[in-house]
CHARMM-style PDB file with segment names, atoms N, HN, CA, C and O in Angstrom:
ATOM      1  N   MET     1      47.827 -51.739  27.179  1.00  0.00      PROA
ATOM      2  CA  MET     1      48.054 -51.240  27.969  1.00  0.00      PROA
ATOM      3  C   MET     1      49.542 -51.223  28.012  1.00  0.00      PROA
ATOM      4  O   MET     1      50.313 -52.183  28.009  1.00  0.00      PROA
ATOM      5  N   LYS     2      49.953 -49.162  28.076  1.00  0.00      PROA
ATOM      6  HN  LYS     2      49.326 -48.382  28.078  1.00  0.00      PROA
ATOM      7  CA  LYS     2      51.055 -49.115  28.154  1.00  0.00      PROA
ATOM      8  C   LYS     2      51.742 -49.821  29.716  1.00  0.00      PROA
ATOM      9  O   LYS     2      51.198 -50.556  30.540  1.00  0.00      PROA
ATOM     10  N   ALA     3      53.197 -49.219  29.679  1.00  0.00      PROA
ATOM     11  HN  ALA     3      53.639 -48.622  29.009  1.00  0.00      PROA
ATOM     12  CA  ALA     3      54.268 -49.370  30.546  1.00  0.00      PROA
ATOM     13  C   ALA     3      54.356 -48.164  31.504  1.00  0.00      PROA
ATOM     14  O   ALA     3      54.841 -48.072  32.632  1.00  0.00      PROA
ATOM     15  N   SER     4      53.635 -47.120  30.577  1.00  0.00      PROA
ATOM     16  HN  SER     4      53.241 -47.195  29.661  1.00  0.00      PROA
ATOM     17  CA  SER     4      53.919 -46.127  31.404  1.00  0.00      PROA
ATOM     18  C   SER     4      52.438 -45.832  31.765  1.00  0.00      PROA
ATOM     19  O   SER     4      52.589 -45.022  32.679  1.00  0.00      PROA
ATOM     20  N   GLU     5      51.614 -45.930  31.668  1.00  0.00      PROA
ATOM     21  HN  GLU     5      51.492 -46.589  30.926  1.00  0.00      PROA
ATOM     22  CA  GLU     5      50.937 -46.440  32.500  1.00  0.00      PROA
ATOM     23  C   GLU     5      50.620 -46.892  34.031  1.00  0.00      PROA
ATOM     24  O   GLU     5      50.212 -46.524  35.133  1.00  0.00      PROA
ATOM     25  N   LEU     6      51.271 -48.294  33.024  1.00  0.00      PROA
ATOM     26  HN  LEU     6      51.603 -48.592  32.129  1.00  0.00      PROA
ATOM     27  CA  LEU     6      51.981 -49.049  34.997  1.00  0.00      PROA
ATOM     28  C   LEU     6      52.177 -48.702  35.541  1.00  0.00      PROA
ATOM     29  O   LEU     6      51.557 -48.854  36.593  1.00  0.00      PROA
ATOM     30  N   ARG     7      53.381 -47.738  35.453  1.00  0.00      PROA
ATOM     31  HN  ARG     7      53.885 -47.614  34.598  1.00  0.00      PROA
ATOM     32  CA  ARG     7      54.141 -47.554  36.426  1.00  0.00      PROA
ATOM     33  C   ARG     7      53.260 -46.695  37.491  1.00  0.00      PROA
ATOM     34  O   ARG     7      53.299 -47.006  38.681  1.00  0.00      PROA
ATOM     35  N   GLU     8      52.497 -45.652  37.055  1.00  0.00      PROA
ATOM     36  HN  GLU     8      52.465 -45.400  36.088  1.00  0.00      PROA
ATOM     37  CA  GLU     8      51.682 -44.821  37.553  1.00  0.00      PROA
ATOM     38  C   GLU     8      51.083 -45.397  39.349  1.00  0.00      PROA
ATOM     39  O   GLU     8      51.084 -44.839  40.446  1.00  0.00      PROA
ATOM     40  N   LYS     9      50.589 -46.893  38.810  1.00  0.00      PROA
ATOM     41  HN  LYS     9      50.588 -47.346  37.919  1.00  0.00      PROA
ATOM     42  CA  LYS     9      50.187 -47.895  39.599  1.00  0.00      PROA
ATOM     43  C   LYS     9      51.255 -47.684  40.595  1.00  0.00      PROA
ATOM     44  O   LYS     9      52.380 -47.189  40.664  1.00  0.00      PROA
ATOM     45  N   GLN    10      49.876 -48.642  41.769  1.00  0.00      PROA
ATOM     46  HN  GLN    10      48.963 -49.045  41.713  1.00  0.00      PROA
ATOM     47  CA  GLN    10      50.651 -49.321  42.999  1.00  0.00      PROA
ATOM     48  C   GLN    10      51.052 -50.754  43.089  1.00  0.00      PROA
ATOM     49  O   GLN    10      50.377 -51.328  42.234  1.00  0.00      PROA
ATOM     50  N   ILE    11      51.878 -51.691  43.747  1.00  0.00      PROA
ATOM     51  HN  ILE    11      52.426 -51.226  44.442  1.00  0.00      PROA
ATOM     52  CA  ILE    11      52.352 -52.512  43.996  1.00  0.00      PROA
ATOM     53  C   ILE    11      51.197 -53.086  43.623  1.00  0.00      PROA
ATOM     54  O   ILE    11      51.140 -53.794  42.618  1.00  0.00      PROA
ATOM     55  N   ASP    12      49.862 -52.773  44.612  1.00  0.00      PROA
ATOM     56  HN  ASP    12      49.909 -52.198  45.429  1.00  0.00      PROA
ATOM     57  CA  ASP    12      48.699 -53.717  45.356  1.00  0.00      PROA
ATOM     58  C   ASP    12      47.841 -53.640  43.736  1.00  0.00      PROA
ATOM     59  O   ASP    12      47.561 -54.720  43.217  1.00  0.00      PROA
ATOM     60  N   GLU    13      47.470 -52.380  43.026  1.00  0.00      PROA
ATOM     61  HN  GLU    13      47.697 -51.502  43.448  1.00  0.00      PROA
ATOM     62  CA  GLU    13      46.534 -52.554  41.959  1.00  0.00      PROA
ATOM     63  C   GLU    13      47.548 -53.648  41.235  1.00  0.00      PROA
ATOM     64  O   GLU    13      46.820 -54.518  40.758  1.00  0.00      PROA
ATOM     65  N   LEU    14      48.638 -53.885  41.021  1.00  0.00      PROA
ATOM     66  HN  LEU    14      49.230 -53.177  41.408  1.00  0.00      PROA
ATOM     67  CA  LEU    14      49.110 -54.309  39.865  1.00  0.00      PROA
ATOM     68  C   LEU    14      49.390 -55.848  39.792  1.00  0.00      PROA
ATOM     69  O   LEU    14      49.568 -56.649  38.874  1.00  0.00      PROA
ATOM     70  N   GLN    15      49.366 -55.890  40.657  1.00  0.00      PROA
ATOM     71  HN  GLN    15      49.222 -55.239  41.402  1.00  0.00      PROA
ATOM     72  CA  GLN    15      49.031 -57.927  41.811  1.00  0.00      PROA
ATOM     73  C   GLN    15      47.796 -58.062  41.257  1.00  0.00      PROA
ATOM     74  O   GLN    15      47.461 -59.197  40.918  1.00  0.00      PROA
ATOM     75  N   LYS    16      46.817 -56.881  41.039  1.00  0.00      PROA
ATOM     76  HN  LYS    16      47.089 -55.958  41.314  1.00  0.00      PROA
ATOM     77  CA  LYS    16      45.073 -57.194  40.987  1.00  0.00      PROA
ATOM     78  C   LYS    16      45.104 -57.317  39.923  1.00  0.00      PROA
ATOM     79  O   LYS    16      44.291 -58.209  39.683  1.00  0.00      PROA
ATOM     80  N   GLU    17      45.550 -56.981  39.011  1.00  0.00      PROA
ATOM     81  HN  GLU    17      46.211 -56.256  39.206  1.00  0.00      PROA
ATOM     82  CA  GLU    17      45.596 -57.257  37.590  1.00  0.00      PROA
ATOM     83  C   GLU    17      46.338 -58.385  37.264  1.00  0.00      PROA
ATOM     84  O   GLU    17      45.970 -59.391  36.658  1.00  0.00      PROA
ATOM     85  N   LEU    18      47.265 -58.148  37.664  1.00  0.00      PROA
ATOM     86  HN  LEU    18      47.564 -57.331  38.156  1.00  0.00      PROA
ATOM     87  CA  LEU    18      48.142 -59.050  36.949  1.00  0.00      PROA
ATOM     88  C   LEU    18      47.304 -60.908  37.134  1.00  0.00      PROA
ATOM     89  O   LEU    18      47.508 -61.730  36.240  1.00  0.00      PROA
ATOM     90  N   VAL    19      46.331 -61.317  38.512  1.00  0.00      PROA
ATOM     91  HN  VAL    19      46.165 -60.649  39.238  1.00  0.00      PROA
ATOM     92  CA  VAL    19      45.205 -61.524  38.483  1.00  0.00      PROA
ATOM     93  C   VAL    19      44.576 -62.130  37.853  1.00  0.00      PROA
ATOM     94  O   VAL    19      44.466 -63.355  37.797  1.00  0.00      PROA
ATOM     95  N   ALA    20      43.893 -61.035  37.084  1.00  0.00      PROA
ATOM     96  HN  ALA    20      43.982 -60.040  37.129  1.00  0.00      PROA
ATOM     97  CA  ALA    20      42.540 -61.006  36.397  1.00  0.00      PROA
ATOM     98  C   ALA    20      43.388 -61.198  34.915  1.00  0.00      PROA
ATOM     99  O   ALA    20      42.775 -61.759  34.007  1.00  0.00      PROA
ATOM    100  N   LEU    21      44.721 -60.761  34.678  1.00  0.00      PROA
ATOM    101  HN  LEU    21      45.219 -60.306  35.415  1.00  0.00      PROA
ATOM    102  CA  LEU    21      45.106 -61.362  33.265  1.00  0.00      PROA
ATOM    103  C   LEU    21      45.304 -62.576  32.976  1.00  0.00      PROA
ATOM    104  O   LEU    21      45.082 -63.163  31.917  1.00  0.00      PROA
ATOM    105  N   ARG    22      45.762 -62.979  34.015  1.00  0.00      PROA
ATOM    106  HN  ARG    22      45.942 -62.502  34.875  1.00  0.00      PROA
ATOM    107  CA  ARG    22      46.532 -64.858  34.502  1.00  0.00      PROA
ATOM    108  C   ARG    22      44.748 -65.436  33.883  1.00  0.00      PROA
ATOM    109  O   ARG    22      44.733 -66.320  33.026  1.00  0.00      PROA
ATOM    110  N   LYS    23      43.503 -64.907  34.354  1.00  0.00      PROA
ATOM    111  HN  LYS    23      43.516 -64.190  35.050  1.00  0.00      PROA
ATOM    112  CA  LYS    23      42.455 -65.508  34.931  1.00  0.00      PROA
ATOM    113  C   LYS    23      41.981 -65.278  33.379  1.00  0.00      PROA
ATOM    114  O   LYS    23      40.808 -65.598  33.188  1.00  0.00      PROA
ATOM    115  N   GLU    24      42.585 -64.851  32.404  1.00  0.00      PROA
ATOM    116  HN  GLU    24      43.539 -64.591  32.559  1.00  0.00      PROA
ATOM    117  CA  GLU    24      41.514 -64.337  31.753  1.00  0.00      PROA
ATOM    118  C   GLU    24      42.449 -65.202  30.323  1.00  0.00      PROA
ATOM    119  O   GLU    24      41.911 -65.386  29.231  1.00  0.00      PROA
ATOM    120  N   GLN    25      43.697 -65.578  30.598  1.00  0.00      PROA
ATOM    121  HN  GLN    25      44.134 -65.428  31.485  1.00  0.00      PROA
ATOM    122  CA  GLN    25      44.961 -66.452  29.653  1.00  0.00      PROA
ATOM    123  C   GLN    25      44.632 -68.049  30.102  1.00  0.00      PROA
ATOM    124  O   GLN    25      44.959 -69.044  29.456  1.00  0.00      PROA
ATOM    125  N   PHE    26      44.076 -68.031  31.072  1.00  0.00      PROA
ATOM    126  HN  PHE    26      43.811 -67.223  31.598  1.00  0.00      PROA
ATOM    127  CA  PHE    26      43.621 -69.679  31.268  1.00  0.00      PROA
ATOM    128  C   PHE    26      42.099 -69.478  30.594  1.00  0.00      PROA
ATOM    129  O   PHE    26      41.562 -70.585  30.636  1.00  0.00      PROA
ATOM    130  N   ASN    27      41.424 -68.743  30.142  1.00  0.00      PROA
ATOM    131  HN  ASN    27      41.860 -67.844  30.108  1.00  0.00      PROA
ATOM    132  CA  ASN    27      40.393 -68.745  29.336  1.00  0.00      PROA
ATOM    133  C   ASN    27      39.821 -68.747  27.915  1.00  0.00      PROA
ATOM    134  O   ASN    27      38.881 -69.196  27.260  1.00  0.00      PROA
ATOM    135  N   LEU    28      41.075 -67.887  27.796  1.00  0.00      PROA
ATOM    136  HN  LEU    28      41.839 -67.523  28.329  1.00  0.00      PROA
ATOM    137  CA  LEU    28      41.204 -68.261  26.565  1.00  0.00      PROA
ATOM    138  C   LEU    28      42.296 -69.356  25.839  1.00  0.00      PROA
ATOM    139  O   LEU    28      42.320 -69.574  24.628  1.00  0.00      PROA
ATOM    140  N   ARG    29      43.529 -70.235  27.218  1.00  0.00      PROA
ATOM    141  HN  ARG    29      43.510 -70.058  28.202  1.00  0.00      PROA
ATOM    142  CA  ARG    29      43.597 -71.235  27.002  1.00  0.00      PROA
ATOM    143  C   ARG    29      42.851 -72.650  25.797  1.00  0.00      PROA
ATOM    144  O   ARG    29      43.170 -73.272  24.784  1.00  0.00      PROA
ATOM    145  N   MET    30      41.476 -72.518  26.987  1.00  0.00      PROA
ATOM    146  HN  MET    30      41.216 -72.013  27.810  1.00  0.00      PROA
ATOM    147  CA  MET    30      40.859 -73.500  27.362  1.00  0.00      PROA
ATOM    148  C   MET    30      40.427 -72.919  25.887  1.00  0.00      PROA
ATOM    149  O   MET    30      41.022 -73.468  24.960  1.00  0.00      PROA
ATOM    150  N   LEU    31      39.513 -71.923  25.529  1.00  0.00      PROA
ATOM    151  HN  LEU    31      39.029 -71.476  26.282  1.00  0.00      PROA
ATOM    152  CA  LEU    31      38.952 -71.780  24.222  1.00  0.00      PROA
ATOM    153  C   LEU    31      39.545 -72.394  23.028  1.00  0.00      PROA
ATOM    154  O   LEU    31      39.117 -72.842  21.965  1.00  0.00      PROA
ATOM    155  N   MET    32      41.182 -72.189  23.838  1.00  0.00      PROA
ATOM    156  HN  MET    32      41.530 -71.825  24.702  1.00  0.00      PROA
ATOM    157  CA  MET    32      42.066 -72.355  21.973  1.00  0.00      PROA
ATOM    158  C   MET    32      41.839 -73.990  22.466  1.00  0.00      PROA
ATOM    159  O   MET    32      41.916 -74.671  21.444  1.00  0.00      PROA
ATOM    160  N   GLY    33      41.651 -74.641  23.361  1.00  0.00      PROA
ATOM    161  HN  GLY    33      41.589 -74.088  24.192  1.00  0.00      PROA
ATOM    162  CA  GLY    33      42.060 -76.115  23.513  1.00  0.00      PROA
ATOM    163  C   GLY    33      41.213 -76.849  22.845  1.00  0.00      PROA
ATOM    164  O   GLY    33      41.637 -77.681  22.044  1.00  0.00      PROA
ATOM    165  N   SER    34      40.076 -76.699  23.025  1.00  0.00      PROA
ATOM    166  HN  SER    34      39.731 -76.023  23.677  1.00  0.00      PROA
ATOM    167  CA  SER    34      38.373 -76.727  22.221  1.00  0.00      PROA
ATOM    168  C   SER    34      38.062 -76.585  21.430  1.00  0.00      PROA
ATOM    169  O   SER    34      36.960 -76.934  21.007  1.00  0.00      PROA
ATOM    170  N   GLY    35      39.164 -75.821  20.686  1.00  0.00      PROA
ATOM    171  HN  GLY    35      40.059 -75.538  21.029  1.00  0.00      PROA
ATOM    172  CA  GLY    35      38.906 -75.330  19.518  1.00  0.00      PROA
ATOM    173  C   GLY    35      37.607 -74.480  19.249  1.00  0.00      PROA
ATOM    174  O   GLY    35      36.577 -74.989  18.807  1.00  0.00      PROA
ATOM    175  N   GLN    36      37.708 -73.452  19.482  1.00  0.00      PROA
ATOM    176  HN  GLN    36      38.545 -73.038  19.841  1.00  0.00      PROA
ATOM    177  CA  GLN    36      36.448 -72.462  20.050  1.00  0.00      PROA
ATOM    178  C   GLN    36      37.030 -71.047  19.792  1.00  0.00      PROA
ATOM    179  O   GLN    36      36.298 -70.079  19.585  1.00  0.00      PROA
ATOM    180  N   MET    37      38.557 -70.968  19.819  1.00  0.00      PROA
ATOM    181  HN  MET    37      39.151 -71.754  19.988  1.00  0.00      PROA
ATOM    182  CA  MET    37      39.344 -69.452  19.593  1.00  0.00      PROA
ATOM    183  C   MET    37      39.012 -68.912  18.520  1.00  0.00      PROA
ATOM    184  O   MET    37      39.383 -69.256  17.397  1.00  0.00      PROA
ATOM    185  N   VAL    38      37.985 -67.657  18.916  1.00  0.00      PROA
ATOM    186  HN  VAL    38      37.684 -67.378  19.828  1.00  0.00      PROA
ATOM    187  CA  VAL    38      38.077 -66.645  17.337  1.00  0.00      PROA
ATOM    188  C   VAL    38      38.846 -66.272  17.304  1.00  0.00      PROA
ATOM    189  O   VAL    38      39.512 -66.424  16.280  1.00  0.00      PROA
ATOM    190  N   ARG    39      39.528 -65.235  18.752  1.00  0.00      PROA
ATOM    191  HN  ARG    39      38.987 -65.111  19.584  1.00  0.00      PROA
ATOM    192  CA  ARG    39      40.520 -64.479  17.980  1.00  0.00      PROA
ATOM    193  C   ARG    39      41.546 -64.497  18.801  1.00  0.00      PROA
ATOM    194  O   ARG    39      41.482 -63.839  19.839  1.00  0.00      PROA
ATOM    195  N   PRO    40      43.109 -65.536  18.375  1.00  0.00      PROA
ATOM    196  CA  PRO    40      44.071 -65.572  18.538  1.00  0.00      PROA
ATOM    197  C   PRO    40      45.047 -64.909  19.062  1.00  0.00      PROA
ATOM    198  O   PRO    40      45.904 -65.308  19.851  1.00  0.00      PROA
ATOM    199  N   HSD    41      44.883 -63.783  18.559  1.00  0.00      PROA
ATOM    200  HN  HSD    41      44.186 -63.459  17.918  1.00  0.00      PROA
ATOM    201  CA  HSD    41      45.821 -62.412  18.502  1.00  0.00      PROA
ATOM    202  C   HSD    41      45.458 -61.766  20.227  1.00  0.00      PROA
ATOM    203  O   HSD    41      45.804 -60.677  20.687  1.00  0.00      PROA
ATOM    204  N   LEU    42      44.912 -62.519  20.695  1.00  0.00      PROA
ATOM    205  HN  LEU    42      44.631 -63.403  20.321  1.00  0.00      PROA
ATOM    206  CA  LEU    42      43.841 -62.223  21.702  1.00  0.00      PROA
ATOM    207  C   LEU    42      45.467 -62.692  22.922  1.00  0.00      PROA
ATOM    208  O   LEU    42      45.843 -62.037  23.894  1.00  0.00      PROA
ATOM    209  N   PHE    43      45.988 -63.789  22.459  1.00  0.00      PROA
ATOM    210  HN  PHE    43      45.683 -64.321  21.669  1.00  0.00      PROA
ATOM    211  CA  PHE    43      46.381 -64.654  23.681  1.00  0.00      PROA
ATOM    212  C   PHE    43      47.204 -64.372  23.645  1.00  0.00      PROA
ATOM    213  O   PHE    43      47.738 -64.391  24.754  1.00  0.00      PROA
ATOM    214  N   GLY    44      48.066 -63.885  22.544  1.00  0.00      PROA
ATOM    215  HN  GLY    44      47.632 -63.869  21.643  1.00  0.00      PROA
ATOM    216  CA  GLY    44      49.845 -63.068  22.464  1.00  0.00      PROA
ATOM    217  C   GLY    44      49.581 -61.796  23.559  1.00  0.00      PROA
ATOM    218  O   GLY    44      50.423 -61.602  24.436  1.00  0.00      PROA
ATOM    219  N   LEU    45      48.480 -61.015  23.477  1.00  0.00      PROA
ATOM    220  HN  LEU    45      47.796 -61.172  22.764  1.00  0.00      PROA
ATOM    221  CA  LEU    45      48.361 -59.799  24.104  1.00  0.00      PROA
ATOM    222  C   LEU    45      48.408 -59.804  25.142  1.00  0.00      PROA
ATOM    223  O   LEU    45      48.794 -58.864  25.837  1.00  0.00      PROA
ATOM    224  N   ALA    46      47.723 -61.712  25.820  1.00  0.00      PROA
ATOM    225  HN  ALA    46      47.410 -62.476  25.255  1.00  0.00      PROA
ATOM    226  CA  ALA    46      47.970 -61.324  26.799  1.00  0.00      PROA
ATOM    227  C   ALA    46      49.023 -61.961  27.751  1.00  0.00      PROA
ATOM    228  O   ALA    46      49.256 -61.583  28.899  1.00  0.00      PROA
ATOM    229  N   ASN    47      49.451 -62.693  27.280  1.00  0.00      PROA
ATOM    230  HN  ASN    47      49.262 -63.000  26.347  1.00  0.00      PROA
ATOM    231  CA  ASN    47      50.860 -62.784  27.247  1.00  0.00      PROA
ATOM    232  C   ASN    47      52.171 -61.623  27.414  1.00  0.00      PROA
ATOM    233  O   ASN    47      53.142 -61.703  28.166  1.00  0.00      PROA
ATOM    234  N   LYS    48      51.816 -60.517  26.420  1.00  0.00      PROA
ATOM    235  HN  LYS    48      51.027 -60.451  25.809  1.00  0.00      PROA
ATOM    236  CA  LYS    48      52.227 -59.788  26.871  1.00  0.00      PROA
ATOM    237  C   LYS    48      51.731 -58.604  27.716  1.00  0.00      PROA
ATOM    238  O   LYS    48      52.459 -57.617  27.618  1.00  0.00      PROA
ATOM    239  N   ASN    49      51.023 -58.513  28.251  1.00  0.00      PROA
ATOM    240  HN  ASN    49      50.432 -59.315  28.331  1.00  0.00      PROA
ATOM    241  CA  ASN    49      50.389 -57.565  28.916  1.00  0.00      PROA
ATOM    242  C   ASN    49      51.042 -58.244  30.644  1.00  0.00      PROA
ATOM    243  O   ASN    49      51.361 -57.522  31.589  1.00  0.00      PROA
ATOM    244  N   ILE    50      51.081 -59.463  30.630  1.00  0.00      PROA
ATOM    245  HN  ILE    50      50.823 -60.049  29.862  1.00  0.00      PROA
ATOM    246  CA  ILE    50      50.949 -59.538  32.076  1.00  0.00      PROA
ATOM    247  C   ILE    50      52.927 -59.957  32.113  1.00  0.00      PROA
ATOM    248  O   ILE    50      53.441 -59.925  33.231  1.00  0.00      PROA
ATOM    249  N   ALA    51      53.932 -60.339  30.785  1.00  0.00      PROA
ATOM    250  HN  ALA    51      53.514 -60.364  29.877  1.00  0.00      PROA
ATOM    251  CA  ALA    51      54.730 -59.925  30.916  1.00  0.00      PROA
ATOM    252  C   ALA    51      55.255 -58.145  31.855  1.00  0.00      PROA
ATOM    253  O   ALA    51      55.943 -57.902  32.846  1.00  0.00      PROA
ATOM    254  N   ARG    52      54.336 -57.122  30.685  1.00  0.00      PROA
ATOM    255  HN  ARG    52      53.777 -57.320  29.880  1.00  0.00      PROA
ATOM    256  CA  ARG    52      54.886 -55.881  31.032  1.00  0.00      PROA
ATOM    257  C   ARG    52      54.676 -55.755  32.863  1.00  0.00      PROA
ATOM    258  O   ARG    52      55.486 -55.181  33.591  1.00  0.00      PROA
ATOM    259  N   ILE    53      53.461 -56.406  33.319  1.00  0.00      PROA
ATOM    260  HN  ILE    53      52.803 -56.872  32.728  1.00  0.00      PROA
ATOM    261  CA  ILE    53      53.096 -56.175  34.721  1.00  0.00      PROA
ATOM    262  C   ILE    53      54.470 -56.496  35.437  1.00  0.00      PROA
ATOM    263  O   ILE    53      55.164 -55.593  35.905  1.00  0.00      PROA
ATOM    264  N   LYS    54      54.801 -57.738  35.492  1.00  0.00      PROA
ATOM    265  HN  LYS    54      54.237 -58.471  35.112  1.00  0.00      PROA
ATOM    266  CA  LYS    54      55.602 -58.012  36.098  1.00  0.00      PROA
ATOM    267  C   LYS    54      57.044 -57.469  36.003  1.00  0.00      PROA
ATOM    268  O   LYS    54      57.790 -57.328  36.973  1.00  0.00      PROA
ATOM    269  N   THR    55      57.393 -57.141  34.537  1.00  0.00      PROA
ATOM    270  HN  THR    55      56.787 -57.257  33.749  1.00  0.00      PROA
ATOM    271  CA  THR    55      58.307 -55.649  34.614  1.00  0.00      PROA
ATOM    272  C   THR    55      58.386 -54.887  35.516  1.00  0.00      PROA
ATOM    273  O   THR    55      59.369 -54.600  36.200  1.00  0.00      PROA
ATOM    274  N   VAL    56      57.032 -54.407  35.577  1.00  0.00      PROA
ATOM    275  HN  VAL    56      56.234 -54.640  35.021  1.00  0.00      PROA
ATOM    276  CA  VAL    56      57.241 -53.206  36.575  1.00  0.00      PROA
ATOM    277  C   VAL    56      56.972 -53.472  37.965  1.00  0.00      PROA
ATOM    278  O   VAL    56      57.545 -52.777  38.804  1.00  0.00      PROA
ATOM    279  N   ILE    57      56.107 -54.465  38.359  1.00  0.00      PROA
ATOM    280  HN  ILE    57      55.641 -55.030  37.677  1.00  0.00      PROA
ATOM    281  CA  ILE    57      56.546 -54.844  39.122  1.00  0.00      PROA
ATOM    282  C   ILE    57      57.341 -55.045  39.988  1.00  0.00      PROA
ATOM    283  O   ILE    57      57.232 -54.757  41.180  1.00  0.00      PROA
ATOM    284  N   THR    58      58.531 -55.753  39.245  1.00  0.00      PROA
ATOM    285  HN  THR    58      58.619 -55.987  38.277  1.00  0.00      PROA
ATOM    286  CA  THR    58      59.657 -55.747  39.653  1.00  0.00      PROA
ATOM    287  C   THR    58      60.916 -54.833  39.714  1.00  0.00      PROA
ATOM    288  O   THR    58      61.839 -55.159  40.460  1.00  0.00      PROA
ATOM    289  N   GLU    59      60.991 -53.721  38.975  1.00  0.00      PROA
ATOM    290  HN  GLU    59      60.240 -53.456  38.370  1.00  0.00      PROA
ATOM    291  CA  GLU    59      61.233 -52.758  38.760  1.00  0.00      PROA
ATOM    292  C   GLU    59      61.207 -51.671  39.898  1.00  0.00      PROA
ATOM    293  O   GLU    59      62.116 -50.913  40.235  1.00  0.00      PROA
ATOM    294  N   LYS    60      59.773 -51.802  40.468  1.00  0.00      PROA
ATOM    295  HN  LYS    60      59.034 -52.418  40.195  1.00  0.00      PROA
ATOM    296  CA  LYS    60      58.777 -51.067  41.703  1.00  0.00      PROA
ATOM    297  C   LYS    60      59.618 -51.488  42.909  1.00  0.00      PROA
ATOM    298  O   LYS    60      60.296 -50.610  43.442  1.00  0.00      PROA
ATOM    299  N   LYS    61      59.649 -52.636  43.363  1.00  0.00      PROA
ATOM    300  HN  LYS    61      59.098 -53.350  42.930  1.00  0.00      PROA
ATOM    301  CA  LYS    61      60.521 -53.348  44.067  1.00  0.00      PROA
ATOM    302  C   LYS    61      61.996 -53.370  44.106  1.00  0.00      PROA
ATOM    303  O   LYS    61      62.828 -53.827  44.890  1.00  0.00      PROA
ATOM    304  N   ARG    62      62.011 -53.131  43.698  1.00  0.00      PROA
ATOM    305  HN  ARG    62      61.336 -52.760  43.061  1.00  0.00      PROA
ATOM    306  CA  ARG    62      63.508 -52.970  43.132  1.00  0.00      PROA
ATOM    307  C   ARG    62      64.263 -51.522  43.997  1.00  0.00      PROA
ATOM    308  O   ARG    62      64.909 -51.498  45.044  1.00  0.00      PROA
ATOM    309  N   ALA    63      63.945 -50.633  43.253  1.00  0.00      PROA
ATOM    310  HN  ALA    63      63.421 -50.653  42.402  1.00  0.00      PROA
ATOM    311  CA  ALA    63      63.096 -49.228  43.834  1.00  0.00      PROA
ATOM    312  C   ALA    63      63.700 -48.892  45.345  1.00  0.00      PROA
ATOM    313  O   ALA    63      64.653 -48.388  45.939  1.00  0.00      PROA
ATOM    314  N   SER    64      62.381 -49.575  45.519  1.00  0.00      PROA
ATOM    315  HN  SER    64      61.606 -49.984  45.036  1.00  0.00      PROA
ATOM    316  CA  SER    64      62.030 -49.525  46.712  1.00  0.00      PROA
ATOM    317  C   SER    64      62.817 -50.656  47.685  1.00  0.00      PROA
ATOM    318  O   SER    64      62.024 -51.346  48.327  1.00  0.00      PROA
ATOM    319  N   GLU    65      63.563 -50.817  47.799  1.00  0.00      PROA
ATOM    320  HN  GLU    65      64.207 -50.256  47.278  1.00  0.00      PROA
ATOM    321  CA  GLU    65      65.221 -51.417  48.193  1.00  0.00      PROA
ATOM    322  C   GLU    65      66.011 -50.415  48.137  1.00  0.00      PROA
ATOM    323  O   GLU    65      66.781 -50.211  49.076  1.00  0.00      PROA
ATOM    324  N   ASN    66      65.981 -49.454  46.857  1.00  0.00      PROA
ATOM    325  HN  ASN    66      65.355 -49.619  46.094  1.00  0.00      PROA
ATOM    326  CA  ASN    66      67.202 -49.677  46.800  1.00  0.00      PROA
ATOM    327  C   ASN    66      67.189 -47.664  47.771  1.00  0.00      PROA
ATOM    328  O   ASN    66      68.209 -47.131  48.207  1.00  0.00      PROA
ATOM    329  N   SER    67      66.265 -47.256  47.806  1.00  0.00      PROA
ATOM    330  HN  SER    67      65.437 -47.689  47.451  1.00  0.00      PROA
ATOM    331  CA  SER    67      65.752 -46.010  48.225  1.00  0.00      PROA
ATOM    332  C   SER    67      66.103 -46.371  50.134  1.00  0.00      PROA
ATOM    333  OT1 SER    67      65.813 -45.531  50.985  1.00  0.00      PROA
TER     334      SER     67
END
């Protein structure tokens, strides 16, 4: 997921995407804790995507405040 793709979405869509990624992150964390994690790189990807979405949401909120 690229930041340019995220910037095209509305804040509501980004919030829904953020909730879905946090659920995925939780599930991956549970798999890691139980020792069943097959692809550990997915945990890092989920964290990075969450950070990207939060950044874009903040950018959009600041842009709307300044307008």
